LUMLUM-9469 format. One line per field, with one value per atom (N, C-alpha, C): residue number from 0; residue in one letter; atom name; x, y, z. Coordinates in pm, whole numbers, plus 32768, in hexadecimal, padded with zeros to 4 digits. Example, Ala and Ser with C-alpha at 12.3 -4.5 7.8 and 13.67 -1.06 7.14 Angstrom:
residues 2
resi = c(0	0	0	1	1	1)
resn = c(A	A	A	S	S	S)
name = c(N	CA	C	N	CA	C)
X = c(8527	84CE	8528	8505	8557	850A)
Y = c(7DC7	7E3E	7EB6	7F1F	7F96	8003)
Z = c(830C	830C	830C	82C4	82CA	8313)
//
This chain:
residues 172
resi = c(0	0	0	1	1	1	2	2	2	3	3	3	4	4	4	5	5	5	6	6	6	7	7	7	8	8	8	9	9	9	10	10	10	11	11	11	12	12	12	13	13	13	14	14	14	15	15	15	16	16	16	17	17	17	18	18	18	19	19	19	20	20	20	21	21	21	22	22	22	23	23	23	24	24	24	25	25	25	26	26	26	27	27	27	28	28	28	29	29	29	30	30	30	31	31	31	32	32	32	33	33	33	34	34	34	35	35	35	36	36	36	37	37	37	38	38	38	39	39	39	40	40	40	41	41	41	42	42	42	43	43	43	44	44	44	45	45	45	46	46	46	47	47	47	48	48	48	49	49	49	50	50	50	51	51	51	52	52	52	53	53	53	54	54	54	55	55	55	56	56	56	57	57	57	58	58	58	59	59	59	60	60	60	61	61	61	62	62	62	63	63	63	64	64	64	65	65	65	66	66	66	67	67	67	68	68	68	69	69	69	70	70	70	71	71	71	72	72	72	73	73	73	74	74	74	75	75	75	76	76	76	77	77	77	78	78	78	79	79	79	80	80	80	81	81	81	82	82	82	83	83	83	84	84	84	85	85	85	86	86	86	87	87	87	88	88	88	89	89	89	90	90	90	91	91	91	92	92	92	93	93	93	94	94	94	95	95	95	96	96	96	97	97	97	98	98	98	99	99	99	100	100	100	101	101	101	102	102	102	103	103	103	104	104	104	105	105	105	106	106	106	107	107	107	108	108	108	109	109	109	110	110	110	111	111	111	112	112	112	113	113	113	114	114	114	115	115	115	116	116	116	117	117	117	118	118	118	119	119	119	120	120	120	121	121	121	122	122	122	123	123	123	124	124	124	125	125	125	126	126	126	127	127	127	128	128	128	129	129	129	130	130	130	131	131	131	132	132	132	133	133	133	134	134	134	135	135	135	136	136	136	137	137	137	138	138	138	139	139	139	140	140	140	141	141	141	142	142	142	143	143	143	144	144	144	145	145	145	146	146	146	147	147	147	148	148	148	149	149	149	150	150	150	151	151	151	152	152	152	153	153	153	154	154	154	155	155	155	156	156	156	157	157	157	158	158	158	159	159	159	160	160	160	161	161	161	162	162	162	163	163	163	164	164	164	165	165	165	166	166	166	167	167	167	168	168	168	169	169	169	170	170	170	171	171	171)
resn = c(M	M	M	L	L	L	D	D	D	G	G	G	K	K	K	S	S	S	V	V	V	I	I	I	L	L	L	I	I	I	G	G	G	M	M	M	P	P	P	G	G	G	A	A	A	G	G	G	K	K	K	S	S	S	T	T	T	I	I	I	G	G	G	V	V	V	M	M	M	L	L	L	A	A	A	K	K	K	E	E	E	L	L	L	A	A	A	K	K	K	D	D	D	F	F	F	V	V	V	D	D	D	T	T	T	D	D	D	I	I	I	L	L	L	I	I	I	Q	Q	Q	S	S	S	R	R	R	E	E	E	H	H	H	A	A	A	T	T	T	L	L	L	Q	Q	Q	E	E	E	I	I	I	M	M	M	D	D	D	A	A	A	G	G	G	G	G	G	Y	Y	Y	L	L	L	H	H	H	L	L	L	R	R	R	E	E	E	I	I	I	E	E	E	A	A	A	D	D	D	V	V	V	I	I	I	L	L	L	A	A	A	T	T	T	D	D	D	L	L	L	D	D	D	N	N	N	H	H	H	V	V	V	I	I	I	A	A	A	T	T	T	G	G	G	G	G	G	S	S	S	A	A	A	V	V	V	Y	Y	Y	S	S	S	D	D	D	A	A	A	A	A	A	M	M	M	K	K	K	H	H	H	L	L	L	A	A	A	A	A	A	Y	Y	Y	G	G	G	P	P	P	I	I	I	V	V	V	Y	Y	Y	L	L	L	D	D	D	A	A	A	D	D	D	L	L	L	D	D	D	E	E	E	L	L	L	R	R	R	R	R	R	R	R	R	I	I	I	H	H	H	N	N	N	Y	Y	Y	D	D	D	S	S	S	R	R	R	G	G	G	I	I	I	A	A	A	R	R	R	R	R	R	E	E	E	D	D	D	Q	Q	Q	S	S	S	F	F	F	D	D	D	D	D	D	V	V	V	F	F	F	A	A	A	E	E	E	R	R	R	T	T	T	E	E	E	L	L	L	Y	Y	Y	R	R	R	R	R	R	Y	Y	Y	A	A	A	D	D	D	I	I	I	T	T	T	V	V	V	N	N	N	C	C	C	N	N	N	Q	Q	Q	T	T	T	S	S	S	Q	Q	Q	G	G	G	D	D	D	V	V	V	L	L	L	K	K	K	S	S	S	L	L	L	M	M	M	S	S	S	Q	Q	Q	L	L	L	G	G	G	M	M	M	S	S	S	A	A	A	S	S	S	D	D	D)
name = c(N	CA	C	N	CA	C	N	CA	C	N	CA	C	N	CA	C	N	CA	C	N	CA	C	N	CA	C	N	CA	C	N	CA	C	N	CA	C	N	CA	C	N	CA	C	N	CA	C	N	CA	C	N	CA	C	N	CA	C	N	CA	C	N	CA	C	N	CA	C	N	CA	C	N	CA	C	N	CA	C	N	CA	C	N	CA	C	N	CA	C	N	CA	C	N	CA	C	N	CA	C	N	CA	C	N	CA	C	N	CA	C	N	CA	C	N	CA	C	N	CA	C	N	CA	C	N	CA	C	N	CA	C	N	CA	C	N	CA	C	N	CA	C	N	CA	C	N	CA	C	N	CA	C	N	CA	C	N	CA	C	N	CA	C	N	CA	C	N	CA	C	N	CA	C	N	CA	C	N	CA	C	N	CA	C	N	CA	C	N	CA	C	N	CA	C	N	CA	C	N	CA	C	N	CA	C	N	CA	C	N	CA	C	N	CA	C	N	CA	C	N	CA	C	N	CA	C	N	CA	C	N	CA	C	N	CA	C	N	CA	C	N	CA	C	N	CA	C	N	CA	C	N	CA	C	N	CA	C	N	CA	C	N	CA	C	N	CA	C	N	CA	C	N	CA	C	N	CA	C	N	CA	C	N	CA	C	N	CA	C	N	CA	C	N	CA	C	N	CA	C	N	CA	C	N	CA	C	N	CA	C	N	CA	C	N	CA	C	N	CA	C	N	CA	C	N	CA	C	N	CA	C	N	CA	C	N	CA	C	N	CA	C	N	CA	C	N	CA	C	N	CA	C	N	CA	C	N	CA	C	N	CA	C	N	CA	C	N	CA	C	N	CA	C	N	CA	C	N	CA	C	N	CA	C	N	CA	C	N	CA	C	N	CA	C	N	CA	C	N	CA	C	N	CA	C	N	CA	C	N	CA	C	N	CA	C	N	CA	C	N	CA	C	N	CA	C	N	CA	C	N	CA	C	N	CA	C	N	CA	C	N	CA	C	N	CA	C	N	CA	C	N	CA	C	N	CA	C	N	CA	C	N	CA	C	N	CA	C	N	CA	C	N	CA	C	N	CA	C	N	CA	C	N	CA	C	N	CA	C	N	CA	C	N	CA	C	N	CA	C	N	CA	C	N	CA	C	N	CA	C	N	CA	C	N	CA	C	N	CA	C	N	CA	C	N	CA	C	N	CA	C	N	CA	C	N	CA	C	N	CA	C	N	CA	C	N	CA	C	N	CA	C	N	CA	C	N	CA	C	N	CA	C	N	CA	C	N	CA	C	N	CA	C	N	CA	C	N	CA	C	N	CA	C	N	CA	C	N	CA	C	N	CA	C	N	CA	C	N	CA	C)
X = c(A7B0	A7DF	A85B	A84A	A870	A8F1	A906	A94F	A9EC	AA0C	AA82	AA76	AA35	AA4A	A9F0	AA26	A9E7	A96C	A950	A8E0	A909	A925	A988	A8D8	A8C8	A887	A8A5	A870	A8B8	A856	A838	A7B4	A7DC	A761	A7A0	A787	A7D0	A793	A70E	A6D0	A650	A60D	A63E	A607	A5C4	A614	A5DB	A665	A6D6	A743	A73F	A76E	A773	A710	A681	A60A	A5DE	A611	A5C8	A634	A6CA	A72E	A72E	A726	A6DE	A671	A628	A59F	A5C3	A5FB	A620	A694	A6E6	A76D	A6F3	A6B2	A688	A5EE	A5EF	A58B	A600	A656	A6C5	A758	A75B	A7B3	A82F	A836	A8A9	A8B8	A96B	A99D	A968	A93F	A95F	A9C5	A9A0	AA30	AA1C	AA32	AA1B	AA75	AABC	AB2A	AB4E	AAEE	AAFC	AB3A	AB00	AB11	ABB9	ABD5	AC5E	ACD6	ACA2	ACEB	ACBD	ACA9	AC56	ACD9	ACC1	ACF7	ADCB	ADDE	AE8D	AE8B	AE3B	AE7F	AE5E	ADE1	ADFB	AD7B	AD4E	ACF0	AC63	AC1A	AB9D	ABE1	AB66	AB9F	AB8F	AB2C	AB45	ABAB	AC04	ACAB	ACF7	ACF1	AD4F	AD56	ACE0	ACDD	ACE9	ACCB	ACDA	AD7F	ADC2	AE3F	AECB	AE7C	AEB2	AE6D	AE0C	ADB7	AD7D	AD03	AC94	ACFD	AD72	ADBD	AE0B	AE5E	AE8D	AE4D	ADA1	AD47	AD47	AD49	AD33	ADAB	AE38	AEB9	AEB4	AE85	AE79	AE26	AD8A	AD31	AD93	ADB5	ADD0	AE35	AEAC	AF06	AEBF	AE66	AE23	ADD2	AD86	AD5C	AD9C	AE44	AE84	AEEB	AEFC	AF44	AEC8	AE4D	ADD9	ADFB	ADD2	ADC6	AD08	ACD5	AC51	ABCF	ABF4	ABD0	AB32	AB0C	AA73	AA13	AA3F	AA16	A99D	A936	A902	A94C	A999	A9D7	A981	A974	A915	A988	A9A6	AA05	A9E9	AA1E	AA4A	A9EF	A9BE	A974	A9FE	AA78	AAA6	AB36	AAFC	AB75	AB6F	AB26	AAF7	AB78	AB9B	ABFF	AC71	AC9A	AD21	AD0C	AD11	AD32	AD67	ADD0	AE1B	ADFD	ADB2	AD30	ACD1	AC8E	AC53	AC3A	ACA1	ACE7	ACE6	AD33	AD7F	ACBF	AC97	AC1A	ABB9	ABAF	AB4C	ABAC	AC1A	AC62	AC28	ABBF	AB96	AB03	AAF5	AA0D	A9E8	A995	A905	A903	A930	A920	A887	A814	A7C8	A798	A76E	A74B	A6B5	A6BC	A629	A61A	A5B1	A575	A535	A514	A4BC	A4E7	A441	A486	A490	A48E	A4BA	A465	A3D7	A36B	A36F	A395	A361	A3FE	A45B	A4D5	A4EC	A47E	A447	A41A	A38F	A377	A3C1	A41D	A45B	A4F7	A54F	A599	A59C	A5A7	A57E	A60F	A668	A6F8	A729	A726	A77D	A81C	A808	A8B3	A8D0	A8C8	A919	A90C	A8CD	A8CF	A95C	A991	AA2B	AA41	A9E7	A9CD	AA7C	AA8C	AB33	AAED	AB03	AAE3	AB36	AB01	AB48	AAFA	AB27	AAB8	AA59	AA88	AA32	A9BF	A9D7	A962	A8EE	A895	A7F7	A7DB	A778	A779	A73F	A6F3	A6CE	A726	A7CF	A7F3	A862	A87A	A87B	A84E	A7C0	A76C	A781	A781	A784	A854	A890	A91C	A92D	A8E3	A8E0	A8A9	A823	A7CD	A81D	A839	A889	A906	A976	A9AA	A952	A8E6	A8BB	A862	A838	A7F1	A87D	A8D5	A97B	A972	A966	A9C6	A95B	A8E5	A86E	A833	A862	A820	A79F	A784	A6B9	A6B8	A639	A61D	A56B	A54C	A4E5	A4B3	A433	A3D5	A3D7	A3E0	A3C6	A36F	A335	A2BB	A24E	A222	A19A	A178	A1C9	A1AF	A1E5	A1B3	A1D7	A28B	A2E9	A331	A311	A2AE	A2AE	A281	A269	A225	A2A1	A315	A38E	A3DE	A3D9	A43E	A3EB	A386	A315	A33C	A324	A363	A3F6	A478	A50A	A51E	A4D2	A4C7	A497	A449	A424	A484	A48E	A533	A5A0	A58D	A630	A5EB	A551	A537	A526	A4F0	A4E0	A455	A3FD	A3A5	A3BC	A376	A3B8	A32B	A336	A306	A2AC	A206	A1CF	A1C7)
Y = c(316C	31EC	3250	3251	32A4	327D	31DD	3184	31D5	31EC	3260	32DB	32DD	3363	33CA	344A	34B2	34F9	3561	35CA	3640	36A8	371B	3771	37EA	3830	38E3	391B	39B0	39E9	3A87	3AEF	3B73	3BBB	3C43	3C37	3C71	3C5D	3C9A	3BF7	3C0E	3BC5	3B8D	3B04	3AB3	3A64	3A22	39AE	39CB	394A	3920	396C	393C	38D6	38D9	389B	3837	3843	3820	3761	37AF	374A	36DF	36F7	36AC	3641	36B6	363A	35C6	35F3	3592	3542	3547	34F2	3484	34DA	3463	33F8	344D	33C4	3377	33A9	335D	330B	331B	32BC	330F	3393	33A7	344E	3435	3492	3529	3575	361A	368A	3699	3723	3790	37FF	38A6	38DB	38F8	3927	39BC	39E9	3A5A	3A5F	39CD	39D2	3980	393C	3934	3997	3A22	3A98	3AD3	3ACB	3B27	3ADA	3A59	39F3	3A07	39EF	3A3F	3AB6	3B2F	3BA6	3BD4	3B7D	3BA0	3C3D	3C4F	3CC4	3C92	3D07	3CCB	3D23	3D1F	3D08	3DF2	3E58	3EA2	3EB8	3E9F	3ED9	3EC2	3E65	3E1D	3EAC	3ED2	3F2A	3FBF	3FEA	4037	4064	3FCA	400F	400A	3F96	3FAB	3FBC	3FFC	3FFC	3F8D	3FA9	3F2A	3EDD	3F1E	3EBA	3E69	3EB3	3E28	3D9F	3DC3	3D7E	3D0E	3D7C	3CBF	3C8E	3CE2	3CAD	3C16	3C32	3BBE	3B4D	3B75	3B11	3AA7	3AEB	3AA2	3A33	3A4A	3A1C	3964	39D9	3978	392F	391B	38AC	3852	38AE	389A	3803	3840	37B1	3747	374F	3716	3651	35FB	3577	3559	3531	354D	34E5	3487	33FA	33C8	33D4	337E	3403	3476	34E4	353C	356B	35B6	3644	36BF	370D	37BC	380D	385B	38E3	3922	3980	3A16	3A5B	3AF2	3B1B	3BAC	3BD0	3C0A	3BFD	3C56	3BCF	3B6E	3B13	3AF2	3B2D	3B17	3BA0	3BD6	3C1E	3BEB	3B91	3B3E	3ABC	3AC9	3A53	39E3	39D9	3963	394D	3995	393F	38E8	3924	38DB	389B	387A	37FE	377C	37CA	3770	36E1	374C	3748	36F4	3701	36C3	3607	3611	357F	3535	357A	3553	3506	355F	3517	35B2	3576	35D8	368C	36C2	3790	379F	37B4	37A7	387C	38C4	394E	395B	3973	3988	3A43	3A43	3AA7	3ADE	3B5C	3BBD	3C5C	3CAD	3CFF	3D6C	3DEF	3E59	3E5F	3E7F	3EA8	3E14	3DC2	3D31	3D1C	3D4C	3D6C	3DDE	3E62	3EED	3EE4	3E47	3E22	3DF3	3D8F	3D64	3D72	3DF5	3E33	3EC4	3E8F	3F3C	3F78	3F7F	3F34	3F63	3FA4	3FA7	400E	4036	40A4	405A	401E	3FB5	3F30	3EDA	3E5E	3E43	3E73	3E3D	3E15	3E6A	3E49	3E8F	3E50	3E6B	3E97	3F2E	3F64	4049	4079	4107	4143	41A9	41E4	425C	423F	42AC	425F	41F0	418E	4181	41AC	4163	40DC	409E	402F	4016	405E	4041	4010	4084	4061	3FCA	3FB7	3F82	3EB6	3EC8	3E66	3E85	3EE2	3EEA	3E90	3EE2	3E92	3E0C	3DD7	3D48	3D0B	3D07	3CA3	3C52	3CBA	3C9D	3C34	3C60	3BD7	3B65	3B55	3AEC	3A5E	3AAA	3A7C	3A49	3A7D	3A4B	39D4	39B8	3962	38F8	38F8	389E	383B	379A	374B	374F	3745	3762	37E6	3814	388D	3879	38B2	3859	38E0	3910	3971	39B7	3A0D	3A10	3A73	3AF1	3B17	3AEF	3B16	3B20	3A85	3A4F	39B3	398A	38FF	390B	38C6	3890	3862	37F5	376C	370A	370F	373B	374E	3752	37BC	37CB	3733	3710	3687	361F	3627	35D3	35D1	364A	3671	3643	3633	364A	358F	3579	34E7	34C1	34FB	34B9	349C	355D	353A	34F7	34BD	3447	3415	33F4	3347	32F8	3346	32EB	3330	32C9	3312	3316	336D	338C	3354	3355	3308	3387	334A	33C7	33A8)
Z = c(622E	6209	6208	62AC	62E3	6345	6355	639A	63A5	642A	6430	63F9	6397	6362	63EB	6389	6420	638A	63FD	638A	63C2	6395	63A5	6389	6409	6411	63A1	6376	6355	6353	6346	6364	63B1	63B3	63D7	6499	64E4	656C	6569	65D1	65DB	6580	6508	64D4	64F9	6571	65C2	65B0	65B2	658D	660B	6685	66E3	6751	6745	675D	66F0	6670	6605	660E	6637	6636	66A0	671A	679E	6775	675A	6702	66CA	665F	65FC	6622	6681	66C7	66E5	675D	679C	6749	66E7	6660	6611	65EE	65D8	660F	66A8	66D4	66DC	66C6	669F	6727	672B	6779	674F	6780	6779	6780	672A	6735	6712	6767	673F	670B	66BA	668D	66CE	66E0	6721	67FA	6825	6896	6887	6837	680A	680F	67CD	67C1	6837	68A1	68F7	697D	6953	69E9	69A4	696C	692A	6981	6932	6948	69B6	6A15	6AA7	6ABE	6A48	6A23	69E0	69E4	699A	690D	68B2	6809	6814	6881	6876	6893	6905	6961	68EF	6871	6824	67CE	67B7	677A	6778	6803	6832	685A	6862	686E	67E4	6780	6723	66A8	66C2	662B	65D4	6583	654E	650E	64AF	644A	64A5	6524	657A	65A4	65D6	65FD	6573	6515	6486	6481	647D	649B	64F4	6588	65DD	65D9	656D	6581	6503	6464	644F	6470	64B0	6503	6540	658D	65D1	65AE	6549	64F8	64A4	647A	6428	6466	64EC	6555	65B5	6575	65B6	653E	6590	6540	6584	6521	6558	650A	6504	64B5	6520	64EF	6524	65CB	6558	65EA	6577	65AB	65A1	65B9	6539	6569	6546	658B	65A0	656D	650C	64EB	653E	6548	6555	64F2	64E8	6462	6411	642E	63E5	637C	63D7	63B1	62F6	62B8	6209	61C3	6231	61F0	61DA	6224	61EC	61AB	613D	60DA	6103	6150	6174	61B3	623B	6283	627D	61FE	61BF	6161	6124	611F	6167	61E9	623E	626E	62A6	62C8	6294	61C7	616B	6138	619C	6183	61F5	625A	62C4	628C	6201	625B	61EC	61E1	615A	61F0	6163	61DB	61E1	6255	6228	6253	61F9	620A	625B	62C7	62FD	6306	6291	624A	6272	62DD	6314	62C9	62C5	6267	62C7	626C	62F7	6369	6326	639D	6401	63D0	644C	64A1	6485	64D9	650E	64CF	64F7	65AE	6590	65FD	666B	6664	66A6	66AC	6698	66ED	670E	67C4	67FE	67FB	67F8	6834	67E0	6737	6705	66F7	6763	6757	67BD	6818	6876	6841	67EA	67FD	67AD	6789	676A	66C2	665D	65FA	659E	6537	6507	64C7	64CC	6464	6444	63FD	63CC	646F	64A0	64D4	6487	6404	63DF	639C	636D	6366	63D6	6389	63D1	63C6	63EC	63E3	6355	6341	62A4	6235	624C	620D	6216	6285	62C8	628A	6261	6243	61B9	6164	60E6	60C9	611A	60EA	60BA	6161	6192	6159	6105	60E5	606C	602C	5F9E	5FD0	6032	6032	60A5	60B5	60E2	609D	6029	5FB4	5F52	5F5C	5EFA	5F54	5FD1	6031	604C	603C	606F	5FE5	6035	5FFC	6029	6064	6099	60D4	60AE	60E2	6127	61A2	6205	622E	61F9	6220	62A7	62DE	6361	6371	6330	6339	6383	63F6	6400	6433	6450	64C2	6507	6523	659E	65C2	6602	6625	65D6	6620	65CD	656A	652F	64B7	643B	64A0	641F	642B	64AA	64AD	6460	6457	63FA	6357	6337	62C0	6282	6314	6302	62D2	6335	6366	62A2	629A	6209	6190	6184	6134	6149	61E4	61E2	61BC	618D	6173	61B7	6240	62A1	62DA	6341	6387	641E	645F	64D9	6561	65A4	6605	6643	665F	668E	6758)
//
C-alpha cells in the first residue's frame, strides 16, 4: 500500500510527531526526516533563535521554503507544528502520501510540554498555548487524511492505531 510513498505527520508540539515518526519509520523500513531539524540545519540556528532574530512569520516562511525544497519519497516525515500555515507546503507534502494528524488534547499537551516560551513555537507574542491550539486544530483537521488519538495512551498503542489506519499491522 505504501510502496515508495511517504507518511507525513502533523500535530501540535508535544503530540509525538518525532518520537512516533522514528518508530513508524522503523516499522515501515523508511527513512525518517524531521522538518524542524532541516530548518535548523539550513539556518544554523535553533527555531527559537530564528524567531528571536526575525519573528514568527519569518520562521513560518523558512519552514514553507524548506518543505517546498524537499523531495521526500519513501520517508516518514515529522513536520513542525506550524507547517499547516502554508497551503503550498501542505499540498507539496500531500503529493508524497497520506497526512496523519497526531491528535492530543490540550491537557495532554500541557502535561508533555514544559518549555512553551523557549521551544521555538511559531506564534504571535500575545498568543497563549490555548490560543495556538485552537487556531491550529482546525488546520490539522483540514489537511489530515488520517487522525490518530494520542491522549493518555502509550507510544506503542499510538503506533498500532496508526499502522492499523494505514492498513498494516505493527510488529510486537
